[in-house]
PQR file of N, CA, C, O and H, with PARSE charges and radii, in Angstrom:
ATOM      1  N   UNK A   1     134.241 109.260  74.089 -0.4000 1.5000
ATOM      2  CA  UNK A   1     133.401 108.182  73.636 -0.0000 2.0000
ATOM      3  C   UNK A   1     133.708 106.887  74.407  0.5500 1.7000
ATOM      4  O   UNK A   1     132.833 106.047  74.618 -0.5500 1.4000
ATOM      5  N   UNK A   2     134.961 106.754  74.815 -0.4000 1.5000
ATOM      6  CA  UNK A   2     135.351 105.570  75.573 -0.0000 2.0000
ATOM      7  C   UNK A   2     134.611 105.509  76.907  0.5500 1.7000
ATOM      8  O   UNK A   2     134.237 104.430  77.367 -0.5500 1.4000
ATOM      9  H   UNK A   2     135.672 107.436  74.643  0.4000 1.0000
ATOM     10  N   UNK A   3     134.404 106.667  77.523 -0.4000 1.5000
ATOM     11  CA  UNK A   3     133.694 106.723  78.798 -0.0000 2.0000
ATOM     12  C   UNK A   3     132.245 106.259  78.645  0.5500 1.7000
ATOM     13  O   UNK A   3     131.729 105.548  79.507 -0.5500 1.4000
ATOM     14  H   UNK A   3     134.708 107.543  77.149  0.4000 1.0000
ATOM     15  N   UNK A   4     131.590 106.656  77.557 -0.4000 1.5000
ATOM     16  CA  UNK A   4     130.205 106.235  77.327 -0.0000 2.0000
ATOM     17  C   UNK A   4     130.100 104.724  77.143  0.5500 1.7000
ATOM     18  O   UNK A   4     129.185 104.090  77.668 -0.5500 1.4000
ATOM     19  H   UNK A   4     132.010 107.234  76.857  0.4000 1.0000
ATOM     20  N   UNK A   5     131.045 104.151  76.392 -0.4000 1.5000
ATOM     21  CA  UNK A   5     131.028 102.705  76.195 -0.0000 2.0000
ATOM     22  C   UNK A   5     131.365 101.957  77.489  0.5500 1.7000
ATOM     23  O   UNK A   5     130.869 100.855  77.722 -0.5500 1.4000
ATOM     24  H   UNK A   5     131.789 104.666  75.965  0.4000 1.0000
ATOM     25  N   UNK A   6     132.199 102.557  78.317 -0.4000 1.5000
ATOM     26  CA  UNK A   6     132.504 101.944  79.607 -0.0000 2.0000
ATOM     27  C   UNK A   6     131.270 101.944  80.508  0.5500 1.7000
ATOM     28  O   UNK A   6     131.004 100.966  81.207 -0.5500 1.4000
ATOM     29  H   UNK A   6     132.602 103.453  78.127  0.4000 1.0000
ATOM     30  N   UNK A   7     130.523 103.041  80.487 -0.4000 1.5000
ATOM     31  CA  UNK A   7     129.289 103.099  81.266 -0.0000 2.0000
ATOM     32  C   UNK A   7     128.255 102.120  80.730  0.5500 1.7000
ATOM     33  O   UNK A   7     127.526 101.500  81.504 -0.5500 1.4000
ATOM     34  H   UNK A   7     130.739 103.835  79.919  0.4000 1.0000
ATOM     35  N   UNK A   8     128.187 101.979  79.413 -0.4000 1.5000
ATOM     36  CA  UNK A   8     127.273 101.003  78.818 -0.0000 2.0000
ATOM     37  C   UNK A   8     127.654  99.590  79.235  0.5500 1.7000
ATOM     38  O   UNK A   8     126.785  98.771  79.534 -0.5500 1.4000
ATOM     39  H   UNK A   8     128.779 102.483  78.784  0.4000 1.0000
ATOM     40  N   UNK A   9     128.935  99.306  79.255 -0.4000 1.5000
ATOM     41  CA  UNK A   9     129.411  97.994  79.698 -0.0000 2.0000
ATOM     42  C   UNK A   9     129.082  97.767  81.172  0.5500 1.7000
ATOM     43  O   UNK A   9     128.713  96.659  81.562 -0.5500 1.4000
ATOM     44  H   UNK A   9     129.641  99.971  79.012  0.4000 1.0000
ATOM     45  N   UNK A  10     129.213  98.804  81.988 -0.4000 1.5000
ATOM     46  CA  UNK A  10     128.856  98.682  83.406 -0.0000 2.0000
ATOM     47  C   UNK A  10     127.371  98.372  83.562  0.5500 1.7000
ATOM     48  O   UNK A  10     126.997  97.547  84.396 -0.5500 1.4000
ATOM     49  H   UNK A  10     129.513  99.704  81.672  0.4000 1.0000
ATOM     50  N   UNK A  11     126.526  99.021  82.772 -0.4000 1.5000
ATOM     51  CA  UNK A  11     125.091  98.738  82.808 -0.0000 2.0000
ATOM     52  C   UNK A  11     124.775  97.315  82.393  0.5500 1.7000
ATOM     53  O   UNK A  11     123.922  96.665  82.997 -0.5500 1.4000
ATOM     54  H   UNK A  11     126.830  99.691  82.094  0.4000 1.0000
ATOM     55  N   UNK A  12     125.453  96.829  81.369 -0.4000 1.5000
ATOM     56  CA  UNK A  12     125.240  95.447  80.919 -0.0000 2.0000
ATOM     57  C   UNK A  12     125.696  94.466  81.997  0.5500 1.7000
ATOM     58  O   UNK A  12     125.037  93.454  82.235 -0.5500 1.4000
ATOM     59  H   UNK A  12     126.146  97.357  80.879  0.4000 1.0000
ATOM     60  N   UNK A  13     126.811  94.760  82.645 -0.4000 1.5000
ATOM     61  CA  UNK A  13     127.282  93.878  83.714 -0.0000 2.0000
ATOM     62  C   UNK A  13     126.316  93.869  84.892  0.5500 1.7000
ATOM     63  O   UNK A  13     126.093  92.823  85.503 -0.5500 1.4000
ATOM     64  H   UNK A  13     127.346  95.582  82.452  0.4000 1.0000
ATOM     65  N   UNK A  14     125.747  95.015  85.213 -0.4000 1.5000
ATOM     66  CA  UNK A  14     124.739  95.048  86.278 -0.0000 2.0000
ATOM     67  C   UNK A  14     123.526  94.228  85.869  0.5500 1.7000
ATOM     68  O   UNK A  14     122.959  93.508  86.690 -0.5500 1.4000
ATOM     69  H   UNK A  14     125.929  95.864  84.717  0.4000 1.0000
ATOM     70  N   UNK A  15     123.123  94.330  84.602 -0.4000 1.5000
ATOM     71  CA  UNK A  15     122.001  93.522  84.122 -0.0000 2.0000
ATOM     72  C   UNK A  15     122.305  92.027  84.217  0.5500 1.7000
ATOM     73  O   UNK A  15     121.451  91.240  84.624 -0.5500 1.4000
ATOM     74  H   UNK A  15     123.584  94.915  83.934  0.4000 1.0000
ATOM     75  N   UNK A  16     123.508  91.648  83.846 -0.4000 1.5000
ATOM     76  CA  UNK A  16     123.857  90.229  83.850 -0.0000 2.0000
ATOM     77  C   UNK A  16     124.001  89.656  85.260  0.5500 1.7000
ATOM     78  O   UNK A  16     123.630  88.509  85.508 -0.5500 1.4000
ATOM     79  H   UNK A  16     124.202  92.288  83.516  0.4000 1.0000
ATOM     80  N   UNK A  17     124.531  90.445  86.169 -0.4000 1.5000
ATOM     81  CA  UNK A  17     124.816  89.950  87.509 -0.0000 2.0000
ATOM     82  C   UNK A  17     123.928  90.585  88.569  0.5500 1.7000
ATOM     83  O   UNK A  17     124.345  90.697  89.721 -0.5500 1.4000
ATOM     84  H   UNK A  17     124.832  91.377  85.967  0.4000 1.0000
ATOM     85  N   UNK A  18     122.717  91.004  88.216 -0.4000 1.5000
ATOM     86  CA  UNK A  18     121.862  91.705  89.174 -0.0000 2.0000
ATOM     87  C   UNK A  18     121.468  90.819  90.353  0.5500 1.7000
ATOM     88  O   UNK A  18     121.276  91.327  91.458 -0.5500 1.4000
ATOM     89  H   UNK A  18     122.378  90.914  87.279  0.4000 1.0000
ATOM     90  N   UNK A  19     121.344  89.521  90.149 -0.4000 1.5000
ATOM     91  CA  UNK A  19     120.992  88.629  91.259 -0.0000 2.0000
ATOM     92  C   UNK A  19     122.112  88.533  92.278  0.5500 1.7000
ATOM     93  O   UNK A  19     121.877  88.625  93.483 -0.5500 1.4000
ATOM     94  H   UNK A  19     121.500  89.108  89.252  0.4000 1.0000
ATOM     95  N   UNK A  20     123.322  88.348  91.795 -0.4000 1.5000
ATOM     96  CA  UNK A  20     124.468  88.244  92.708 -0.0000 2.0000
ATOM     97  C   UNK A  20     124.723  89.557  93.431  0.5500 1.7000
ATOM     98  O   UNK A  20     125.032  89.566  94.623 -0.5500 1.4000
ATOM     99  H   UNK A  20     123.513  88.273  90.816  0.4000 1.0000
ATOM    100  N   UNK A  21     124.594  90.660  92.715 -0.4000 1.5000
ATOM    101  CA  UNK A  21     124.793  91.971  93.345 -0.0000 2.0000
ATOM    102  C   UNK A  21     123.734  92.193  94.416  0.5500 1.7000
ATOM    103  O   UNK A  21     124.053  92.629  95.523 -0.5500 1.4000
ATOM    104  H   UNK A  21     124.343  90.653  91.747  0.4000 1.0000
ATOM    105  N   UNK A  22     122.479  91.898  94.097 -0.4000 1.5000
ATOM    106  CA  UNK A  22     121.393  92.112  95.057 -0.0000 2.0000
ATOM    107  C   UNK A  22     121.550  91.211  96.276  0.5500 1.7000
ATOM    108  O   UNK A  22     121.317  91.651  97.402 -0.5500 1.4000
ATOM    109  H   UNK A  22     122.220  91.544  93.199  0.4000 1.0000
ATOM    110  N   UNK A  23     121.940  89.964  96.067 -0.4000 1.5000
ATOM    111  CA  UNK A  23     122.129  89.065  97.204 -0.0000 2.0000
ATOM    112  C   UNK A  23     123.272  89.537  98.105  0.5500 1.7000
ATOM    113  O   UNK A  23     123.164  89.482  99.330 -0.5500 1.4000
ATOM    114  H   UNK A  23     122.129  89.607  95.152  0.4000 1.0000
ATOM    115  N   UNK A  24     124.367  90.001  97.495 -0.4000 1.5000
ATOM    116  CA  UNK A  24     125.485  90.515  98.288 -0.0000 2.0000
ATOM    117  C   UNK A  24     125.070  91.758  99.063  0.5500 1.7000
ATOM    118  O   UNK A  24     125.390  91.892 100.244 -0.5500 1.4000
ATOM    119  H   UNK A  24     124.455  90.045  96.499  0.4000 1.0000
ATOM    120  N   UNK A  25     124.364  92.661  98.408 -0.4000 1.5000
ATOM    121  CA  UNK A  25     123.939  93.891  99.074 -0.0000 2.0000
ATOM    122  C   UNK A  25     122.924  93.594 100.173  0.5500 1.7000
ATOM    123  O   UNK A  25     122.888  94.300 101.180 -0.5500 1.4000
ATOM    124  H   UNK A  25     124.104  92.553  97.448  0.4000 1.0000
ATOM    125  N   UNK A  26     122.104  92.569 100.000 -0.4000 1.5000
ATOM    126  CA  UNK A  26     121.142  92.191 101.038 -0.0000 2.0000
ATOM    127  C   UNK A  26     121.860  91.713 102.299  0.5500 1.7000
ATOM    128  O   UNK A  26     121.435  92.035 103.408 -0.5500 1.4000
ATOM    129  H   UNK A  26     122.133  91.995  99.182  0.4000 1.0000
ATOM    130  N   UNK A  27     122.937  90.953 102.145 -0.4000 1.5000
ATOM    131  CA  UNK A  27     123.670  90.505 103.328 -0.0000 2.0000
ATOM    132  C   UNK A  27     124.322  91.685 104.047  0.5500 1.7000
ATOM    133  O   UNK A  27     124.349  91.732 105.277 -0.5500 1.4000
ATOM    134  H   UNK A  27     123.282  90.691 101.244  0.4000 1.0000
ATOM    135  N   UNK A  28     124.847  92.638 103.270 -0.4000 1.5000
ATOM    136  CA  UNK A  28     125.433  93.830 103.881 -0.0000 2.0000
ATOM    137  C   UNK A  28     124.365  94.667 104.572  0.5500 1.7000
ATOM    138  O   UNK A  28     124.591  95.202 105.657 -0.5500 1.4000
ATOM    139  H   UNK A  28     124.825  92.600 102.271  0.4000 1.0000
ATOM    140  N   UNK A  29     123.209  94.777 103.945 -0.4000 1.5000
ATOM    141  CA  UNK A  29     122.124  95.580 104.514 -0.0000 2.0000
ATOM    142  C   UNK A  29     121.590  94.960 105.799  0.5500 1.7000
ATOM    143  O   UNK A  29     121.228  95.675 106.734 -0.5500 1.4000
ATOM    144  H   UNK A  29     123.025  94.342 103.063  0.4000 1.0000
ATOM    145  N   UNK A  30     121.540  93.648 105.847 -0.4000 1.5000
ATOM    146  CA  UNK A  30     121.040  92.989 107.061 -0.0000 2.0000
ATOM    147  C   UNK A  30     121.931  93.279 108.262  0.5500 1.7000
ATOM    148  O   UNK A  30     121.426  93.460 109.370 -0.5500 1.4000
ATOM    149  H   UNK A  30     121.834  93.067 105.088  0.4000 1.0000
ATOM    150  N   UNK A  31     123.231  93.328 108.064 -0.4000 1.5000
ATOM    151  CA  UNK A  31     124.116  93.641 109.178 -0.0000 2.0000
ATOM    152  C   UNK A  31     123.929  95.085 109.640  0.5500 1.7000
ATOM    153  O   UNK A  31     123.995  95.369 110.836 -0.5500 1.4000
ATOM    154  H   UNK A  31     123.641  93.181 107.163  0.4000 1.0000
ATOM    155  N   UNK A  32     123.699  95.984 108.706 -0.4000 1.5000
ATOM    156  CA  UNK A  32     123.451  97.383 109.070 -0.0000 2.0000
ATOM    157  C   UNK A  32     122.113  97.509 109.794  0.5500 1.7000
ATOM    158  O   UNK A  32     121.994  98.266 110.758 -0.5500 1.4000
ATOM    159  H   UNK A  32     123.646  95.754 107.734  0.4000 1.0000
ATOM    160  N   UNK A  33     121.107  96.769 109.328 -0.4000 1.5000
ATOM    161  CA  UNK A  33     119.798  96.816 109.976 -0.0000 2.0000
ATOM    162  C   UNK A  33     119.862  96.295 111.415  0.5500 1.7000
ATOM    163  O   UNK A  33     119.178  96.817 112.296 -0.5500 1.4000
ATOM    164  H   UNK A  33     121.203  96.155 108.545  0.4000 1.0000
ATOM    165  N   UNK A  34     120.673  95.280 111.651 -0.4000 1.5000
ATOM    166  CA  UNK A  34     120.822  94.755 113.013 -0.0000 2.0000
ATOM    167  C   UNK A  34     121.415  95.822 113.925  0.5500 1.7000
ATOM    168  O   UNK A  34     120.979  95.984 115.065 -0.5500 1.4000
ATOM    169  H   UNK A  34     121.229  94.856 110.936  0.4000 1.0000
ATOM    170  N   UNK A  35     122.400  96.542 113.426 -0.4000 1.5000
ATOM    171  CA  UNK A  35     123.025  97.597 114.228 -0.0000 2.0000
ATOM    172  C   UNK A  35     122.003  98.686 114.550  0.5500 1.7000
ATOM    173  O   UNK A  35     121.930  99.150 115.688 -0.5500 1.4000
ATOM    174  H   UNK A  35     122.754  96.410 112.500  0.4000 1.0000
ATOM    175  N   UNK A  36     121.220  99.094 113.560 -0.4000 1.5000
ATOM    176  CA  UNK A  36     120.206 100.122 113.809 -0.0000 2.0000
ATOM    177  C   UNK A  36     119.126  99.632 114.764  0.5500 1.7000
ATOM    178  O   UNK A  36     118.667 100.388 115.620 -0.5500 1.4000
ATOM    179  H   UNK A  36     121.279  98.717 112.635  0.4000 1.0000
ATOM    180  N   UNK A  37     118.722  98.388 114.625 -0.4000 1.5000
ATOM    181  CA  UNK A  37     117.675  97.855 115.507 -0.0000 2.0000
ATOM    182  C   UNK A  37     118.166  97.725 116.940  0.5500 1.7000
ATOM    183  O   UNK A  37     117.376  97.864 117.874 -0.5500 1.4000
ATOM    184  H   UNK A  37     119.095  97.774 113.929  0.4000 1.0000
ATOM    185  N   UNK A  38     119.456  97.460 117.133 -0.4000 1.5000
ATOM    186  CA  UNK A  38     120.004  97.413 118.485 -0.0000 2.0000
ATOM    187  C   UNK A  38     119.957  98.781 119.162  0.5500 1.7000
ATOM    188  O   UNK A  38     119.897  98.885 120.387 -0.5500 1.4000
ATOM    189  H   UNK A  38     120.097  97.346 116.375  0.4000 1.0000
ATOM    190  N   UNK A  39     119.984  99.807 118.348 -0.4000 1.5000
ATOM    191  CA  UNK A  39     119.931 101.170 118.883 -0.0000 2.0000
ATOM    192  C   UNK A  39     118.511 101.728 118.906  0.5500 1.7000
ATOM    193  O   UNK A  39     118.308 102.898 119.230 -0.5500 1.4000
ATOM    194  H   UNK A  39     120.032  99.722 117.352  0.4000 1.0000
ATOM    195  N   UNK A  40     117.532 100.900 118.565 -0.4000 1.5000
ATOM    196  CA  UNK A  40     116.135 101.290 118.676 -0.0000 2.0000
ATOM    197  C   UNK A  40     115.522 101.927 117.440  0.5500 1.7000
ATOM    198  O   UNK A  40     114.387 102.400 117.495 -0.5500 1.4000
ATOM    199  H   UNK A  40     117.696  99.949 118.302  0.4000 1.0000
ATOM    200  N   UNK A  41     116.240 101.950 116.333 -0.4000 1.5000
ATOM    201  CA  UNK A  41     115.709 102.539 115.101 -0.0000 2.0000
ATOM    202  C   UNK A  41     115.171 101.408 114.229  0.5500 1.7000
ATOM    203  O   UNK A  41     115.910 100.495 113.861 -0.5500 1.4000
ATOM    204  H   UNK A  41     117.162 101.566 116.288  0.4000 1.0000
ATOM    205  N   UNK A  42     113.898 101.472 113.907 -0.4000 1.5000
ATOM    206  CA  UNK A  42     113.269 100.457 113.057 -0.0000 2.0000
ATOM    207  C   UNK A  42     113.245 100.935 111.615  0.5500 1.7000
ATOM    208  O   UNK A  42     112.627 101.952 111.299 -0.5500 1.4000
ATOM    209  H   UNK A  42     113.298 102.214 114.206  0.4000 1.0000
ATOM    210  N   UNK A  43     113.918 100.201 110.748 -0.4000 1.5000
ATOM    211  CA  UNK A  43     113.932 100.513 109.323 -0.0000 2.0000
ATOM    212  C   UNK A  43     113.264  99.386 108.554  0.5500 1.7000
ATOM    213  O   UNK A  43     113.342  98.232 108.975 -0.5500 1.4000
ATOM    214  H   UNK A  43     114.420  99.375 111.005  0.4000 1.0000
ATOM    215  N   UNK A  44     112.611  99.686 107.444 -0.4000 1.5000
ATOM    216  CA  UNK A  44     111.965  98.623 106.666 -0.0000 2.0000
ATOM    217  C   UNK A  44     112.996  97.713 106.004  0.5500 1.7000
ATOM    218  O   UNK A  44     114.085  98.146 105.627 -0.5500 1.4000
ATOM    219  H   UNK A  44     112.548 100.624 107.102  0.4000 1.0000
ATOM    220  N   UNK A  45     112.630  96.464 105.875 -0.4000 1.5000
ATOM    221  CA  UNK A  45     113.495  95.472 105.264 -0.0000 2.0000
ATOM    222  C   UNK A  45     113.046  95.231 103.828  0.5500 1.7000
ATOM    223  O   UNK A  45     111.852  95.086 103.567 -0.5500 1.4000
ATOM    224  H   UNK A  45     111.745  96.112 106.181  0.4000 1.0000
ATOM    225  N   UNK A  46     113.995  95.189 102.896 -0.4000 1.5000
ATOM    226  CA  UNK A  46     113.701  94.954 101.490 -0.0000 2.0000
ATOM    227  C   UNK A  46     113.822  93.454 101.210  0.5500 1.7000
ATOM    228  O   UNK A  46     114.795  92.821 101.620 -0.5500 1.4000
ATOM    229  H   UNK A  46     114.965  95.307 103.108  0.4000 1.0000
ATOM    230  N   UNK A  47     112.848  92.895 100.520 -0.4000 1.5000
ATOM    231  CA  UNK A  47     112.894  91.466 100.206 -0.0000 2.0000
ATOM    232  C   UNK A  47     113.925  91.203  99.111  0.5500 1.7000
ATOM    233  O   UNK A  47     114.361  92.122  98.417 -0.5500 1.4000
ATOM    234  H   UNK A  47     112.057  93.409 100.187  0.4000 1.0000
ATOM    235  N   UNK A  48     114.308  89.934  98.969 -0.4000 1.5000
ATOM    236  CA  UNK A  48     115.279  89.570  97.936 -0.0000 2.0000
ATOM    237  C   UNK A  48     114.743  89.852  96.543  0.5500 1.7000
ATOM    238  O   UNK A  48     115.476  90.336  95.680 -0.5500 1.4000
ATOM    239  H   UNK A  48     113.954  89.188  99.532  0.4000 1.0000
ATOM    240  N   UNK A  49     113.476  89.555  96.318 -0.4000 1.5000
ATOM    241  CA  UNK A  49     112.890  89.793  94.988 -0.0000 2.0000
ATOM    242  C   UNK A  49     112.856  91.276  94.669  0.5500 1.7000
ATOM    243  O   UNK A  49     113.128  91.672  93.536 -0.5500 1.4000
ATOM    244  H   UNK A  49     112.880  89.162  97.019  0.4000 1.0000
ATOM    245  N   UNK A  50     112.529  92.093  95.641 -0.4000 1.5000
ATOM    246  CA  UNK A  50     112.490  93.545  95.412 -0.0000 2.0000
ATOM    247  C   UNK A  50     113.888  94.088  95.136  0.5500 1.7000
ATOM    248  O   UNK A  50     114.064  94.933  94.259 -0.5500 1.4000
ATOM    249  H   UNK A  50     112.307  91.772  96.562  0.4000 1.0000
ATOM    250  N   UNK A  51     114.876  93.610  95.877 -0.4000 1.5000
ATOM    251  CA  UNK A  51     116.248  94.067  95.656 -0.0000 2.0000
ATOM    252  C   UNK A  51     116.739  93.657  94.269  0.5500 1.7000
ATOM    253  O   UNK A  51     117.416  94.435  93.596 -0.5500 1.4000
ATOM    254  H   UNK A  51     114.733  92.924  96.590  0.4000 1.0000
ATOM    255  N   UNK A  52     116.407  92.457  93.845 -0.4000 1.5000
ATOM    256  CA  UNK A  52     116.803  92.013  92.504 -0.0000 2.0000
ATOM    257  C   UNK A  52     116.130  92.869  91.438  0.5500 1.7000
ATOM    258  O   UNK A  52     116.755  93.211  90.433 -0.5500 1.4000
ATOM    259  H   UNK A  52     115.858  91.826  94.391  0.4000 1.0000
ATOM    260  N   UNK A  53     114.874  93.215  91.644 -0.4000 1.5000
ATOM    261  CA  UNK A  53     114.175  94.073  90.691 -0.0000 2.0000
ATOM    262  C   UNK A  53     114.791  95.468  90.633  0.5500 1.7000
ATOM    263  O   UNK A  53     114.897  96.064  89.561 -0.5500 1.4000
ATOM    264  H   UNK A  53     114.367  92.938  92.460  0.4000 1.0000
ATOM    265  N   UNK A  54     115.193  95.979  91.783 -0.4000 1.5000
ATOM    266  CA  UNK A  54     115.813  97.309  91.827 -0.0000 2.0000
ATOM    267  C   UNK A  54     117.108  97.315  91.027  0.5500 1.7000
ATOM    268  O   UNK A  54     117.329  98.229  90.232 -0.5500 1.4000
ATOM    269  H   UNK A  54     115.107  95.494  92.654  0.4000 1.0000
ATOM    270  N   UNK A  55     117.965  96.326  91.216 -0.4000 1.5000
ATOM    271  CA  UNK A  55     119.241  96.297  90.505 -0.0000 2.0000
ATOM    272  C   UNK A  55     119.054  95.991  89.027  0.5500 1.7000
ATOM    273  O   UNK A  55     119.818  96.492  88.201 -0.5500 1.4000
ATOM    274  H   UNK A  55     117.786  95.584  91.862  0.4000 1.0000
ATOM    275  N   UNK A  56     118.067  95.189  88.672 -0.4000 1.5000
ATOM    276  CA  UNK A  56     117.788  94.950  87.258 -0.0000 2.0000
ATOM    277  C   UNK A  56     117.336  96.242  86.590  0.5500 1.7000
ATOM    278  O   UNK A  56     117.810  96.581  85.505 -0.5500 1.4000
ATOM    279  H   UNK A  56     117.447  94.782  89.342  0.4000 1.0000
ATOM    280  N   UNK A  57     116.425  96.961  87.229 -0.4000 1.5000
ATOM    281  CA  UNK A  57     115.931  98.226  86.664 -0.0000 2.0000
ATOM    282  C   UNK A  57     117.040  99.268  86.604  0.5500 1.7000
ATOM    283  O   UNK A  57     117.092 100.055  85.660 -0.5500 1.4000
ATOM    284  H   UNK A  57     116.040  96.686  88.110  0.4000 1.0000
ATOM    285  N   UNK A  58     117.923  99.287  87.592 -0.4000 1.5000
ATOM    286  CA  UNK A  58     119.051 100.211  87.566 -0.0000 2.0000
ATOM    287  C   UNK A  58     119.970  99.920  86.378  0.5500 1.7000
ATOM    288  O   UNK A  58     120.385 100.841  85.675 -0.5500 1.4000
ATOM    289  H   UNK A  58     117.881  98.647  88.360  0.4000 1.0000
ATOM    290  N   UNK A  59     120.284  98.661  86.157 -0.4000 1.5000
ATOM    291  CA  UNK A  59     121.121  98.285  85.014 -0.0000 2.0000
ATOM    292  C   UNK A  59     120.457  98.601  83.693  0.5500 1.7000
ATOM    293  O   UNK A  59     121.117  99.056  82.759 -0.5500 1.4000
ATOM    294  H   UNK A  59     119.947  97.913  86.728  0.4000 1.0000
ATOM    295  N   UNK A  60     119.151  98.365  83.603 -0.4000 1.5000
ATOM    296  CA  UNK A  60     118.413  98.669  82.383 -0.0000 2.0000
ATOM    297  C   UNK A  60     118.387 100.170  82.115  0.5500 1.7000
ATOM    298  O   UNK A  60     118.545 100.601  80.973 -0.5500 1.4000
ATOM    299  H   UNK A  60     118.615  97.995  84.362  0.4000 1.0000
ATOM    300  N   UNK A  61     118.187 100.965  83.162 -0.4000 1.5000
ATOM    301  CA  UNK A  61     118.189 102.419  83.004 -0.0000 2.0000
ATOM    302  C   UNK A  61     119.550 102.916  82.537  0.5500 1.7000
ATOM    303  O   UNK A  61     119.628 103.763  81.647 -0.5500 1.4000
ATOM    304  H   UNK A  61     118.057 100.615  84.090  0.4000 1.0000
ATOM    305  N   UNK A  62     120.624 102.398  83.128 -0.4000 1.5000
ATOM    306  CA  UNK A  62     121.967 102.816  82.733 -0.0000 2.0000
ATOM    307  C   UNK A  62     122.222 102.474  81.267  0.5500 1.7000
ATOM    308  O   UNK A  62     122.770 103.291  80.527 -0.5500 1.4000
ATOM    309  H   UNK A  62     120.561 101.710  83.851  0.4000 1.0000
ATOM    310  N   UNK A  63     121.829 101.277  80.844 -0.4000 1.5000
ATOM    311  CA  UNK A  63     122.032 100.875  79.448 -0.0000 2.0000
ATOM    312  C   UNK A  63     121.252 101.770  78.495  0.5500 1.7000
ATOM    313  O   UNK A  63     121.801 102.249  77.503 -0.5500 1.4000
ATOM    314  H   UNK A  63     121.384 100.613  81.445  0.4000 1.0000
ATOM    315  N   UNK A  64     119.995 101.994  78.787 -0.4000 1.5000
ATOM    316  CA  UNK A  64     119.163 102.819  77.899 -0.0000 2.0000
ATOM    317  C   UNK A  64     119.676 104.252  77.839  0.5500 1.7000
ATOM    318  O   UNK A  64     119.733 104.849  76.764 -0.5500 1.4000
ATOM    319  H   UNK A  64     119.550 101.604  79.593  0.4000 1.0000
ATOM    320  N   UNK A  65     120.046 104.800  78.984 -0.4000 1.5000
ATOM    321  CA  UNK A  65     120.544 106.174  79.024 -0.0000 2.0000
ATOM    322  C   UNK A  65     121.844 106.311  78.237  0.5500 1.7000
ATOM    323  O   UNK A  65     122.023 107.276  77.494 -0.5500 1.4000
ATOM    324  H   UNK A  65     119.999 104.315  79.857  0.4000 1.0000
ATOM    325  N   UNK A  66     122.742 105.360  78.396 -0.4000 1.5000
ATOM    326  CA  UNK A  66     124.014 105.442  77.685 -0.0000 2.0000
ATOM    327  C   UNK A  66     123.851 105.197  76.194  0.5500 1.7000
ATOM    328  O   UNK A  66     124.555 105.814  75.394 -0.5500 1.4000
ATOM    329  H   UNK A  66     122.597 104.576  78.999  0.4000 1.0000
ATOM    330  N   UNK A  67     122.941 104.312  75.800 -0.4000 1.5000
ATOM    331  CA  UNK A  67     122.690 104.128  74.371 -0.0000 2.0000
ATOM    332  C   UNK A  67     122.126 105.403  73.763  0.5500 1.7000
ATOM    333  O   UNK A  67     122.472 105.754  72.635 -0.5500 1.4000
ATOM    334  H   UNK A  67     122.369 103.811  76.450  0.4000 1.0000
ATOM    335  N   UNK A  68     121.260 106.102  74.493 -0.4000 1.5000
ATOM    336  CA  UNK A  68     120.727 107.369  74.011 -0.0000 2.0000
ATOM    337  C   UNK A  68     121.835 108.408  73.888  0.5500 1.7000
ATOM    338  O   UNK A  68     121.884 109.144  72.903 -0.5500 1.4000
ATOM    339  H   UNK A  68     120.979 105.817  75.410  0.4000 1.0000
ATOM    340  N   UNK A  69     122.721 108.476  74.874 -0.4000 1.5000
ATOM    341  CA  UNK A  69     123.826 109.439  74.809 -0.0000 2.0000
ATOM    342  C   UNK A  69     124.765 109.139  73.661  0.5500 1.7000
ATOM    343  O   UNK A  69     125.223 110.058  72.982 -0.5500 1.4000
ATOM    344  H   UNK A  69     122.681 107.878  75.674  0.4000 1.0000
ATOM    345  N   UNK A  70     125.059 107.871  73.433 -0.4000 1.5000
ATOM    346  CA  UNK A  70     125.941 107.498  72.316 -0.0000 2.0000
ATOM    347  C   UNK A  70     125.270 107.837  70.995  0.5500 1.7000
ATOM    348  O   UNK A  70     125.916 108.352  70.082 -0.5500 1.4000
ATOM    349  H   UNK A  70     124.687 107.125  73.985  0.4000 1.0000
ATOM    350  N   UNK A  71     123.971 107.551  70.889 -0.4000 1.5000
ATOM    351  CA  UNK A  71     123.246 107.818  69.654 -0.0000 2.0000
ATOM    352  C   UNK A  71     123.189 109.307  69.349  0.5500 1.7000
ATOM    353  O   UNK A  71     123.293 109.704  68.188 -0.5500 1.4000
ATOM    354  H   UNK A  71     123.446 107.134  71.631  0.4000 1.0000
ATOM    355  N   UNK A  72     123.026 110.139  70.377 -0.4000 1.5000
ATOM    356  CA  UNK A  72     122.924 111.581  70.140 -0.0000 2.0000
ATOM    357  C   UNK A  72     124.289 112.219  69.852  0.5500 1.7000
ATOM    358  O   UNK A  72     124.342 113.306  69.276 -0.5500 1.4000
ATOM    359  H   UNK A  72     122.943 109.817  71.320  0.4000 1.0000
ATOM    360  N   UNK A  73     125.379 111.575  70.236 -0.4000 1.5000
ATOM    361  CA  UNK A  73     126.694 112.140  69.961 -0.0000 2.0000
ATOM    362  C   UNK A  73     127.327 111.610  68.680  0.5500 1.7000
ATOM    363  O   UNK A  73     128.469 111.958  68.379 -0.5500 1.4000
ATOM    364  H   UNK A  73     125.336 110.692  70.703  0.4000 1.0000
ATOM    365  N   UNK A  74     126.625 110.781  67.922 -0.4000 1.5000
ATOM    366  CA  UNK A  74     127.166 110.291  66.669 -0.0000 2.0000
ATOM    367  C   UNK A  74     127.311 111.454  65.693  0.5500 1.7000
ATOM    368  O   UNK A  74     126.464 112.346  65.658 -0.5500 1.4000
ATOM    369  H   UNK A  74     125.698 110.498  68.167  0.4000 1.0000
ATOM    370  N   UNK A  75     128.391 111.445  64.895 -0.4000 1.5000
ATOM    371  CA  UNK A  75     128.645 112.600  64.029 -0.0000 2.0000
ATOM    372  C   UNK A  75     127.642 112.772  62.877  0.5500 1.7000
ATOM    373  O   UNK A  75     127.486 113.885  62.375 -0.5500 1.4000
ATOM    374  H   UNK A  75     129.079 110.720  64.923  0.4000 1.0000
ATOM    375  N   UNK A  76     126.981 111.732  62.459 -0.4000 1.5000
ATOM    376  CA  UNK A  76     126.064 111.830  61.329 -0.0000 2.0000
ATOM    377  C   UNK A  76     124.698 112.369  61.658  0.5500 1.7000
ATOM    378  O   UNK A  76     123.868 112.514  60.760 -0.5500 1.4000
ATOM    379  H   UNK A  76     127.108 110.828  62.867  0.4000 1.0000
ATOM    380  N   UNK A  77     124.433 112.674  62.917 -0.4000 1.5000
ATOM    381  CA  UNK A  77     123.099 113.148  63.334 -0.0000 2.0000
ATOM    382  C   UNK A  77     122.950 114.594  63.101  0.5500 1.7000
ATOM    383  O   UNK A  77     121.897 115.161  63.392 -0.5500 1.4000
ATOM    384  H   UNK A  77     125.107 112.557  63.646  0.4000 1.0000
TER
END
């Protein structure tokens, strides 16, 4: 049960800090994209708003999934 609550906490933290996580990942992705473009491979670039939406939705999915798992493992069900 501790593992489920830890995953729920991780989802909440992703929800709370999705902007900072997305901005950090965007800077890392830009450096990787530069390396690929130097070698002639063109990859699509994700905007900041799209990256923030992706991490927000990821955190929301993790929270909902873990709440469902906790609810289904309760002894009174």
